[in-house]
PyMOL CGO cylinders between C-alpha atoms (Angstrom):
from pymol import cmd
from pymol.cgo import CYLINDER

trace = [
    CYLINDER, -13.63, 83.23, 157.92, -11.91, 80.74, 160.30, 0.3, 1, 1, 1, 1, 1, 1,
    CYLINDER, -11.91, 80.74, 160.30, -8.28, 79.33, 159.29, 0.3, 1, 1, 1, 1, 1, 1,
    CYLINDER, -8.28, 79.33, 159.29, -7.87, 75.66, 160.57, 0.3, 1, 1, 1, 1, 1, 1,
    CYLINDER, -7.87, 75.66, 160.57, -4.07, 75.82, 160.64, 0.3, 1, 1, 1, 1, 1, 1,
    CYLINDER, -4.07, 75.82, 160.64, -1.77, 72.83, 159.32, 0.3, 1, 1, 1, 1, 1, 1,
    CYLINDER, -1.77, 72.83, 159.32, -4.80, 70.94, 158.31, 0.3, 1, 1, 1, 1, 1, 1,
    CYLINDER, -4.80, 70.94, 158.31, -6.23, 69.17, 154.90, 0.3, 1, 1, 1, 1, 1, 1,
    CYLINDER, -6.23, 69.17, 154.90, -9.62, 68.98, 154.25, 0.3, 1, 1, 1, 1, 1, 1,
    CYLINDER, -9.62, 68.98, 154.25, -10.01, 65.92, 152.37, 0.3, 1, 1, 1, 1, 1, 1,
    CYLINDER, -10.01, 65.92, 152.37, -12.90, 63.63, 150.83, 0.3, 1, 1, 1, 1, 1, 1,
    CYLINDER, -12.90, 63.63, 150.83, -12.43, 60.03, 149.50, 0.3, 1, 1, 1, 1, 1, 1,
    CYLINDER, -12.43, 60.03, 149.50, -14.96, 58.93, 147.17, 0.3, 1, 1, 1, 1, 1, 1,
    CYLINDER, -14.96, 58.93, 147.17, -15.60, 56.91, 144.01, 0.3, 1, 1, 1, 1, 1, 1,
    CYLINDER, -15.60, 56.91, 144.01, -19.38, 57.07, 143.81, 0.3, 1, 1, 1, 1, 1, 1,
    CYLINDER, -19.38, 57.07, 143.81, -21.37, 59.95, 145.18, 0.3, 1, 1, 1, 1, 1, 1,
    CYLINDER, -21.37, 59.95, 145.18, -18.95, 62.42, 143.09, 0.3, 1, 1, 1, 1, 1, 1,
    CYLINDER, -18.95, 62.42, 143.09, -21.05, 65.42, 142.90, 0.3, 1, 1, 1, 1, 1, 1,
    CYLINDER, -21.05, 65.42, 142.90, -22.29, 65.16, 146.46, 0.3, 1, 1, 1, 1, 1, 1,
    CYLINDER, -22.29, 65.16, 146.46, -18.73, 64.85, 147.62, 0.3, 1, 1, 1, 1, 1, 1,
    CYLINDER, -18.73, 64.85, 147.62, -17.54, 67.66, 145.83, 0.3, 1, 1, 1, 1, 1, 1,
    CYLINDER, -17.54, 67.66, 145.83, -20.52, 69.91, 147.09, 0.3, 1, 1, 1, 1, 1, 1,
    CYLINDER, -20.52, 69.91, 147.09, -19.46, 68.74, 150.76, 0.3, 1, 1, 1, 1, 1, 1,
    CYLINDER, -19.46, 68.74, 150.76, -15.76, 70.04, 150.15, 0.3, 1, 1, 1, 1, 1, 1,
    CYLINDER, -15.76, 70.04, 150.15, -17.20, 73.37, 148.42, 0.3, 1, 1, 1, 1, 1, 1,
    CYLINDER, -17.20, 73.37, 148.42, -19.58, 73.74, 151.55, 0.3, 1, 1, 1, 1, 1, 1,
    CYLINDER, -19.58, 73.74, 151.55, -16.66, 73.21, 154.02, 0.3, 1, 1, 1, 1, 1, 1,
    CYLINDER, -16.66, 73.21, 154.02, -14.54, 75.81, 151.97, 0.3, 1, 1, 1, 1, 1, 1,
    CYLINDER, -14.54, 75.81, 151.97, -17.02, 78.16, 152.28, 0.3, 1, 1, 1, 1, 1, 1,
    CYLINDER, -17.02, 78.16, 152.28, -16.87, 78.09, 155.89, 0.3, 1, 1, 1, 1, 1, 1,
    CYLINDER, -16.87, 78.09, 155.89, -13.26, 77.82, 156.87, 0.3, 1, 1, 1, 1, 1, 1,
    CYLINDER, -13.26, 77.82, 156.87, -9.81, 77.79, 155.33, 0.3, 1, 1, 1, 1, 1, 1,
    CYLINDER, -9.81, 77.79, 155.33, -7.36, 74.89, 155.30, 0.3, 1, 1, 1, 1, 1, 1,
    CYLINDER, -7.36, 74.89, 155.30, -3.84, 74.26, 153.80, 0.3, 1, 1, 1, 1, 1, 1,
    CYLINDER, -3.84, 74.26, 153.80, -4.67, 71.87, 151.31, 0.3, 1, 1, 1, 1, 1, 1,
    CYLINDER, -4.67, 71.87, 151.31, -8.30, 70.64, 150.05, 0.3, 1, 1, 1, 1, 1, 1,
    CYLINDER, -8.30, 70.64, 150.05, -7.99, 67.44, 148.36, 0.3, 1, 1, 1, 1, 1, 1,
    CYLINDER, -7.99, 67.44, 148.36, -10.53, 64.86, 146.67, 0.3, 1, 1, 1, 1, 1, 1,
    CYLINDER, -10.53, 64.86, 146.67, -9.44, 61.64, 146.21, 0.3, 1, 1, 1, 1, 1, 1,
    CYLINDER, -9.44, 61.64, 146.21, -11.39, 59.78, 143.45, 0.3, 1, 1, 1, 1, 1, 1,
    CYLINDER, -11.39, 59.78, 143.45, -11.05, 57.44, 140.48, 0.3, 1, 1, 1, 1, 1, 1,
    CYLINDER, -11.05, 57.44, 140.48, -12.02, 59.53, 137.85, 0.3, 1, 1, 1, 1, 1, 1,
    CYLINDER, -12.02, 59.53, 137.85, -9.89, 62.30, 135.97, 0.3, 1, 1, 1, 1, 1, 1,
    CYLINDER, -9.89, 62.30, 135.97, -11.46, 65.86, 136.80, 0.3, 1, 1, 1, 1, 1, 1,
    CYLINDER, -11.46, 65.86, 136.80, -10.35, 69.34, 137.38, 0.3, 1, 1, 1, 1, 1, 1,
    CYLINDER, -10.35, 69.34, 137.38, -11.94, 71.23, 140.13, 0.3, 1, 1, 1, 1, 1, 1,
    CYLINDER, -11.94, 71.23, 140.13, -11.19, 74.88, 140.89, 0.3, 1, 1, 1, 1, 1, 1,
    CYLINDER, -11.19, 74.88, 140.89, -9.83, 75.26, 144.31, 0.3, 1, 1, 1, 1, 1, 1,
    CYLINDER, -9.83, 75.26, 144.31, -9.49, 71.55, 145.10, 0.3, 1, 1, 1, 1, 1, 1,
    CYLINDER, -9.49, 71.55, 145.10, -6.45, 69.13, 144.49, 0.3, 1, 1, 1, 1, 1, 1,
    CYLINDER, -6.45, 69.13, 144.49, -7.77, 65.85, 142.77, 0.3, 1, 1, 1, 1, 1, 1,
    CYLINDER, -7.77, 65.85, 142.77, -5.77, 62.98, 143.51, 0.3, 1, 1, 1, 1, 1, 1,
    CYLINDER, -5.77, 62.98, 143.51, -6.64, 59.98, 141.51, 0.3, 1, 1, 1, 1, 1, 1,
    CYLINDER, -6.64, 59.98, 141.51, -6.71, 56.59, 143.22, 0.3, 1, 1, 1, 1, 1, 1,
    CYLINDER, -6.71, 56.59, 143.22, -7.72, 53.17, 142.10, 0.3, 1, 1, 1, 1, 1, 1,
    CYLINDER, -7.72, 53.17, 142.10, -11.49, 52.88, 142.21, 0.3, 1, 1, 1, 1, 1, 1,
    CYLINDER, -11.49, 52.88, 142.21, -12.92, 52.05, 145.74, 0.3, 1, 1, 1, 1, 1, 1,
    CYLINDER, -12.92, 52.05, 145.74, -15.96, 49.77, 145.06, 0.3, 1, 1, 1, 1, 1, 1,
    CYLINDER, -15.96, 49.77, 145.06, -16.87, 48.82, 148.74, 0.3, 1, 1, 1, 1, 1, 1,
    CYLINDER, -16.87, 48.82, 148.74, -16.86, 50.15, 152.05, 0.3, 1, 1, 1, 1, 1, 1,
    CYLINDER, -16.86, 50.15, 152.05, -14.38, 47.51, 153.04, 0.3, 1, 1, 1, 1, 1, 1,
    CYLINDER, -14.38, 47.51, 153.04, -11.87, 49.13, 150.14, 0.3, 1, 1, 1, 1, 1, 1,
    CYLINDER, -11.87, 49.13, 150.14, -12.83, 52.49, 151.62, 0.3, 1, 1, 1, 1, 1, 1,
    CYLINDER, -12.83, 52.49, 151.62, -11.55, 51.84, 155.16, 0.3, 1, 1, 1, 1, 1, 1,
    CYLINDER, -11.55, 51.84, 155.16, -8.54, 49.93, 154.04, 0.3, 1, 1, 1, 1, 1, 1,
    CYLINDER, -8.54, 49.93, 154.04, -7.37, 53.14, 151.97, 0.3, 1, 1, 1, 1, 1, 1,
    CYLINDER, -7.37, 53.14, 151.97, -8.43, 55.10, 155.28, 0.3, 1, 1, 1, 1, 1, 1,
    CYLINDER, -8.43, 55.10, 155.28, -6.40, 52.97, 157.43, 0.3, 1, 1, 1, 1, 1, 1,
    CYLINDER, -6.40, 52.97, 157.43, -3.60, 51.83, 155.56, 0.3, 1, 1, 1, 1, 1, 1,
    CYLINDER, -3.60, 51.83, 155.56, -2.76, 54.29, 152.68, 0.3, 1, 1, 1, 1, 1, 1,
    CYLINDER, -2.76, 54.29, 152.68, -4.17, 57.61, 153.39, 0.3, 1, 1, 1, 1, 1, 1,
    CYLINDER, -4.17, 57.61, 153.39, -1.02, 58.70, 155.50, 0.3, 1, 1, 1, 1, 1, 1,
    CYLINDER, -1.02, 58.70, 155.50, 1.18, 58.61, 152.49, 0.3, 1, 1, 1, 1, 1, 1,
    CYLINDER, 1.18, 58.61, 152.49, -0.54, 61.45, 150.78, 0.3, 1, 1, 1, 1, 1, 1,
    CYLINDER, -0.54, 61.45, 150.78, -0.65, 63.55, 153.90, 0.3, 1, 1, 1, 1, 1, 1,
    CYLINDER, -0.65, 63.55, 153.90, 1.75, 66.55, 154.57, 0.3, 1, 1, 1, 1, 1, 1,
    CYLINDER, 1.75, 66.55, 154.57, 0.12, 68.44, 156.99, 0.3, 1, 1, 1, 1, 1, 1,
    CYLINDER, 0.12, 68.44, 156.99, -0.32, 67.52, 161.02, 0.3, 1, 1, 1, 1, 1, 1,
    CYLINDER, -0.32, 67.52, 161.02, -3.86, 67.30, 160.77, 0.3, 1, 1, 1, 1, 1, 1,
    CYLINDER, -3.86, 67.30, 160.77, -6.78, 66.18, 158.62, 0.3, 1, 1, 1, 1, 1, 1,
    CYLINDER, -6.78, 66.18, 158.62, -10.45, 66.89, 158.33, 0.3, 1, 1, 1, 1, 1, 1,
    CYLINDER, -10.45, 66.89, 158.33, -12.11, 64.11, 156.64, 0.3, 1, 1, 1, 1, 1, 1,
    CYLINDER, -12.11, 64.11, 156.64, -15.56, 65.06, 155.03, 0.3, 1, 1, 1, 1, 1, 1,
    CYLINDER, -15.56, 65.06, 155.03, -18.14, 62.56, 153.23, 0.3, 1, 1, 1, 1, 1, 1,
    CYLINDER, -18.14, 62.56, 153.23, -20.73, 63.47, 150.73, 0.3, 1, 1, 1, 1, 1, 1,
    CYLINDER, -20.73, 63.47, 150.73, -23.58, 63.80, 153.83, 0.3, 1, 1, 1, 1, 1, 1,
    CYLINDER, -23.58, 63.80, 153.83, -21.05, 65.41, 156.38, 0.3, 1, 1, 1, 1, 1, 1,
    CYLINDER, -21.05, 65.41, 156.38, -19.39, 68.60, 156.20, 0.3, 1, 1, 1, 1, 1, 1,
    CYLINDER, -19.39, 68.60, 156.20, -18.52, 71.97, 157.82, 0.3, 1, 1, 1, 1, 1, 1,
    CYLINDER, -18.52, 71.97, 157.82, -21.49, 73.77, 159.04, 0.3, 1, 1, 1, 1, 1, 1,
    CYLINDER, -21.49, 73.77, 159.04, -20.12, 76.37, 160.79, 0.3, 1, 1, 1, 1, 1, 1,
    CYLINDER, -20.12, 76.37, 160.79, -16.46, 77.15, 160.57, 0.3, 1, 1, 1, 1, 1, 1,
    CYLINDER, -16.46, 77.15, 160.57, -16.22, 79.79, 163.18, 0.3, 1, 1, 1, 1, 1, 1,
    CYLINDER, -16.22, 79.79, 163.18, -17.20, 76.82, 165.73, 0.3, 1, 1, 1, 1, 1, 1,
    CYLINDER, -17.20, 76.82, 165.73, -13.77, 75.17, 165.45, 0.3, 1, 1, 1, 1, 1, 1,
    CYLINDER, -13.77, 75.17, 165.45, -12.27, 74.65, 168.60, 0.3, 1, 1, 1, 1, 1, 1,
    CYLINDER, -12.27, 74.65, 168.60, -8.30, 75.02, 168.88, 0.3, 1, 1, 1, 1, 1, 1,
    CYLINDER, -8.30, 75.02, 168.88, -8.33, 72.60, 171.70, 0.3, 1, 1, 1, 1, 1, 1,
    CYLINDER, -8.33, 72.60, 171.70, -8.60, 69.77, 168.89, 0.3, 1, 1, 1, 1, 1, 1,
    CYLINDER, -8.60, 69.77, 168.89, -4.94, 70.46, 168.17, 0.3, 1, 1, 1, 1, 1, 1,
    CYLINDER, -4.94, 70.46, 168.17, -4.25, 68.77, 171.64, 0.3, 1, 1, 1, 1, 1, 1,
    CYLINDER, -4.25, 68.77, 171.64, -5.89, 65.22, 170.25, 0.3, 1, 1, 1, 1, 1, 1,
    CYLINDER, -5.89, 65.22, 170.25, -5.47, 62.89, 167.57, 0.3, 1, 1, 1, 1, 1, 1,
    CYLINDER, -5.47, 62.89, 167.57, -9.10, 61.80, 166.99, 0.3, 1, 1, 1, 1, 1, 1,
    CYLINDER, -9.10, 61.80, 166.99, -12.40, 63.69, 167.56, 0.3, 1, 1, 1, 1, 1, 1,
    CYLINDER, -12.40, 63.69, 167.56, -15.74, 62.45, 165.96, 0.3, 1, 1, 1, 1, 1, 1,
    CYLINDER, -15.74, 62.45, 165.96, -19.33, 62.51, 166.69, 0.3, 1, 1, 1, 1, 1, 1,
    CYLINDER, -19.33, 62.51, 166.69, -20.16, 60.52, 169.52, 0.3, 1, 1, 1, 1, 1, 1,
    CYLINDER, -20.16, 60.52, 169.52, -22.09, 57.19, 169.26, 0.3, 1, 1, 1, 1, 1, 1,
    CYLINDER, -22.09, 57.19, 169.26, -24.49, 55.99, 171.70, 0.3, 1, 1, 1, 1, 1, 1,
    CYLINDER, -24.49, 55.99, 171.70, -21.95, 53.75, 173.54, 0.3, 1, 1, 1, 1, 1, 1,
    CYLINDER, -21.95, 53.75, 173.54, -21.56, 54.33, 177.43, 0.3, 1, 1, 1, 1, 1, 1,
    CYLINDER, -21.56, 54.33, 177.43, -18.68, 52.39, 177.76, 0.3, 1, 1, 1, 1, 1, 1,
    CYLINDER, -18.68, 52.39, 177.76, -16.11, 55.33, 177.69, 0.3, 1, 1, 1, 1, 1, 1,
    CYLINDER, -16.11, 55.33, 177.69, -15.45, 54.64, 173.61, 0.3, 1, 1, 1, 1, 1, 1,
    CYLINDER, -15.45, 54.64, 173.61, -18.26, 56.71, 172.22, 0.3, 1, 1, 1, 1, 1, 1,
    CYLINDER, -18.26, 56.71, 172.22, -15.97, 59.07, 170.30, 0.3, 1, 1, 1, 1, 1, 1,
    CYLINDER, -15.97, 59.07, 170.30, -15.75, 57.57, 167.05, 0.3, 1, 1, 1, 1, 1, 1,
    CYLINDER, -15.75, 57.57, 167.05, -17.82, 58.76, 163.72, 0.3, 1, 1, 1, 1, 1, 1,
    CYLINDER, -17.82, 58.76, 163.72, -15.17, 58.71, 161.03, 0.3, 1, 1, 1, 1, 1, 1,
    CYLINDER, -15.17, 58.71, 161.03, -17.37, 60.38, 158.23, 0.3, 1, 1, 1, 1, 1, 1,
    CYLINDER, -17.37, 60.38, 158.23, -16.91, 63.78, 159.88, 0.3, 1, 1, 1, 1, 1, 1,
    CYLINDER, -16.91, 63.78, 159.88, -13.64, 63.54, 161.99, 0.3, 1, 1, 1, 1, 1, 1,
    CYLINDER, -13.64, 63.54, 161.99, -10.57, 65.42, 162.91, 0.3, 1, 1, 1, 1, 1, 1,
    CYLINDER, -10.57, 65.42, 162.91, -7.26, 63.19, 162.93, 0.3, 1, 1, 1, 1, 1, 1,
    CYLINDER, -7.26, 63.19, 162.93, -3.71, 63.83, 163.42, 0.3, 1, 1, 1, 1, 1, 1,
    CYLINDER, -3.71, 63.83, 163.42, -1.08, 62.55, 160.78, 0.3, 1, 1, 1, 1, 1, 1,
    CYLINDER, -1.08, 62.55, 160.78, 0.40, 60.79, 163.76, 0.3, 1, 1, 1, 1, 1, 1,
    CYLINDER, 0.40, 60.79, 163.76, -2.77, 58.76, 164.26, 0.3, 1, 1, 1, 1, 1, 1,
    CYLINDER, -2.77, 58.76, 164.26, -2.75, 58.06, 160.27, 0.3, 1, 1, 1, 1, 1, 1,
    CYLINDER, -2.75, 58.06, 160.27, 0.91, 57.04, 160.58, 0.3, 1, 1, 1, 1, 1, 1,
    CYLINDER, 0.91, 57.04, 160.58, 0.24, 54.76, 163.37, 0.3, 1, 1, 1, 1, 1, 1,
    CYLINDER, 0.24, 54.76, 163.37, -2.61, 52.81, 161.65, 0.3, 1, 1, 1, 1, 1, 1,
    CYLINDER, -2.61, 52.81, 161.65, -1.11, 52.94, 158.24, 0.3, 1, 1, 1, 1, 1, 1,
    CYLINDER, -1.11, 52.94, 158.24, 2.61, 51.37, 159.25, 0.3, 1, 1, 1, 1, 1, 1,
    CYLINDER, 2.61, 51.37, 159.25, 1.66, 49.14, 162.14, 0.3, 1, 1, 1, 1, 1, 1,
    CYLINDER, 1.66, 49.14, 162.14, 1.26, 45.65, 160.95, 0.3, 1, 1, 1, 1, 1, 1,
    CYLINDER, 1.26, 45.65, 160.95, -0.54, 44.47, 164.10, 0.3, 1, 1, 1, 1, 1, 1,
    CYLINDER, -0.54, 44.47, 164.10, -3.46, 46.82, 162.81, 0.3, 1, 1, 1, 1, 1, 1,
    CYLINDER, -3.46, 46.82, 162.81, -5.55, 45.12, 160.37, 0.3, 1, 1, 1, 1, 1, 1,
    CYLINDER, -5.55, 45.12, 160.37, -7.88, 46.99, 157.92, 0.3, 1, 1, 1, 1, 1, 1,
    CYLINDER, -7.88, 46.99, 157.92, -11.35, 45.94, 158.71, 0.3, 1, 1, 1, 1, 1, 1,
    CYLINDER, -11.35, 45.94, 158.71, -14.70, 47.68, 158.19, 0.3, 1, 1, 1, 1, 1, 1,
    CYLINDER, -14.70, 47.68, 158.19, -16.10, 50.02, 159.62, 0.3, 1, 1, 1, 1, 1, 1,
    CYLINDER, -16.10, 50.02, 159.62, -12.74, 51.91, 159.76, 0.3, 1, 1, 1, 1, 1, 1,
    CYLINDER, -12.74, 51.91, 159.76, -13.80, 54.26, 162.35, 0.3, 1, 1, 1, 1, 1, 1,
    CYLINDER, -13.80, 54.26, 162.35, -14.92, 51.52, 164.72, 0.3, 1, 1, 1, 1, 1, 1,
    CYLINDER, -14.92, 51.52, 164.72, -11.82, 49.71, 163.97, 0.3, 1, 1, 1, 1, 1, 1,
    CYLINDER, -11.82, 49.71, 163.97, -9.56, 52.80, 165.22, 0.3, 1, 1, 1, 1, 1, 1,
    CYLINDER, -9.56, 52.80, 165.22, -11.78, 53.91, 167.85, 0.3, 1, 1, 1, 1, 1, 1,
    CYLINDER, -11.78, 53.91, 167.85, -13.05, 50.83, 169.51, 0.3, 1, 1, 1, 1, 1, 1,
    CYLINDER, -13.05, 50.83, 169.51, -11.15, 47.88, 168.71, 0.3, 1, 1, 1, 1, 1, 1,
    CYLINDER, -11.15, 47.88, 168.71, -7.40, 49.45, 168.35, 0.3, 1, 1, 1, 1, 1, 1,
    CYLINDER, -7.40, 49.45, 168.35, -7.94, 52.57, 170.54, 0.3, 1, 1, 1, 1, 1, 1,
    CYLINDER, -7.94, 52.57, 170.54, -6.37, 51.28, 173.79, 0.3, 1, 1, 1, 1, 1, 1,
    CYLINDER, -6.37, 51.28, 173.79, -3.59, 49.69, 171.89, 0.3, 1, 1, 1, 1, 1, 1,
    CYLINDER, -3.59, 49.69, 171.89, -2.89, 52.99, 169.97, 0.3, 1, 1, 1, 1, 1, 1,
    CYLINDER, -2.89, 52.99, 169.97, -3.07, 54.92, 173.38, 0.3, 1, 1, 1, 1, 1, 1,
    CYLINDER, -3.07, 54.92, 173.38, -0.69, 52.75, 175.01, 0.3, 1, 1, 1, 1, 1, 1,
    CYLINDER, -0.69, 52.75, 175.01, 1.90, 52.05, 171.94, 0.3, 1, 1, 1, 1, 1, 1,
    CYLINDER, 1.90, 52.05, 171.94, 1.80, 55.61, 170.31, 0.3, 1, 1, 1, 1, 1, 1,
    CYLINDER, 1.80, 55.61, 170.31, 0.45, 57.88, 173.00, 0.3, 1, 1, 1, 1, 1, 1,
    CYLINDER, 0.45, 57.88, 173.00, -2.48, 58.86, 170.72, 0.3, 1, 1, 1, 1, 1, 1,
    CYLINDER, -2.48, 58.86, 170.72, -5.19, 60.76, 172.47, 0.3, 1, 1, 1, 1, 1, 1,
    CYLINDER, -5.19, 60.76, 172.47, -9.00, 60.78, 171.73, 0.3, 1, 1, 1, 1, 1, 1,
    CYLINDER, -9.00, 60.78, 171.73, -10.94, 63.93, 172.31, 0.3, 1, 1, 1, 1, 1, 1,
    CYLINDER, -10.94, 63.93, 172.31, -13.28, 64.40, 175.55, 0.3, 1, 1, 1, 1, 1, 1,
    CYLINDER, -13.28, 64.40, 175.55, -16.76, 63.79, 174.88, 0.3, 1, 1, 1, 1, 1, 1,
    CYLINDER, -16.76, 63.79, 174.88, -17.52, 67.47, 175.83, 0.3, 1, 1, 1, 1, 1, 1,
    CYLINDER, -17.52, 67.47, 175.83, -15.35, 68.53, 172.80, 0.3, 1, 1, 1, 1, 1, 1,
    CYLINDER, -15.35, 68.53, 172.80, -16.58, 65.89, 170.50, 0.3, 1, 1, 1, 1, 1, 1,
    CYLINDER, -16.58, 65.89, 170.50, -20.31, 67.22, 171.21, 0.3, 1, 1, 1, 1, 1, 1,
    CYLINDER, -20.31, 67.22, 171.21, -18.99, 70.72, 170.20, 0.3, 1, 1, 1, 1, 1, 1,
    CYLINDER, -18.99, 70.72, 170.20, -17.43, 69.33, 167.06, 0.3, 1, 1, 1, 1, 1, 1,
    CYLINDER, -17.43, 69.33, 167.06, -20.07, 67.32, 165.54, 0.3, 1, 1, 1, 1, 1, 1,
    CYLINDER, -20.07, 67.32, 165.54, -23.17, 65.21, 165.68, 0.3, 1, 1, 1, 1, 1, 1,
    CYLINDER, -23.17, 65.21, 165.68, -24.51, 62.16, 164.04, 0.3, 1, 1, 1, 1, 1, 1,
    CYLINDER, -24.51, 62.16, 164.04, -27.42, 60.33, 165.93, 0.3, 1, 1, 1, 1, 1, 1,
    CYLINDER, -27.42, 60.33, 165.93, -28.65, 63.07, 168.03, 0.3, 1, 1, 1, 1, 1, 1,
    CYLINDER, -28.65, 63.07, 168.03, -29.40, 66.95, 167.60, 0.3, 1, 1, 1, 1, 1, 1,
    CYLINDER, -29.40, 66.95, 167.60, -26.23, 69.24, 168.59, 0.3, 1, 1, 1, 1, 1, 1,
    CYLINDER, -26.23, 69.24, 168.59, -26.21, 70.94, 171.75, 0.3, 1, 1, 1, 1, 1, 1,
]
cmd.load_cgo(trace, "trace")
């Protein structure tokens, strides 16, 4: 089984509890992580999964705020792999170590303006990126958080913090959203 070093596998969900736990477990079957964390509003014990109880997230806007402005305070690894109930690791052996050279990698969107890297529902992010968005008062937490980070504030984050987005080629190897994988 592939070890994804210095990485926290996480899911934030206060609605699709069972499906989200299933996504974490499916991901754990494919790769080994330093931490596996389920952020949720309910009190529950899950074997092999650390549960962090948070205030109920009742909207997509609240989810985006948590990811952009609060998540970094819970993370002690250099990277996170964010999964959601409908997006998880399919083949851990395909993990590409080049991802450690970047601060963000998500499935490509259909944009052709150079800002296609972005889907946040299954994304690999650095703690450096989480801290930058969380601490910088210029960055406002709006929904959707992935478009905010990867389109609205991308240039600012690259210039101000030296953050780097993965290449389209690496994104295509990493995940898929609107088109079939290569």
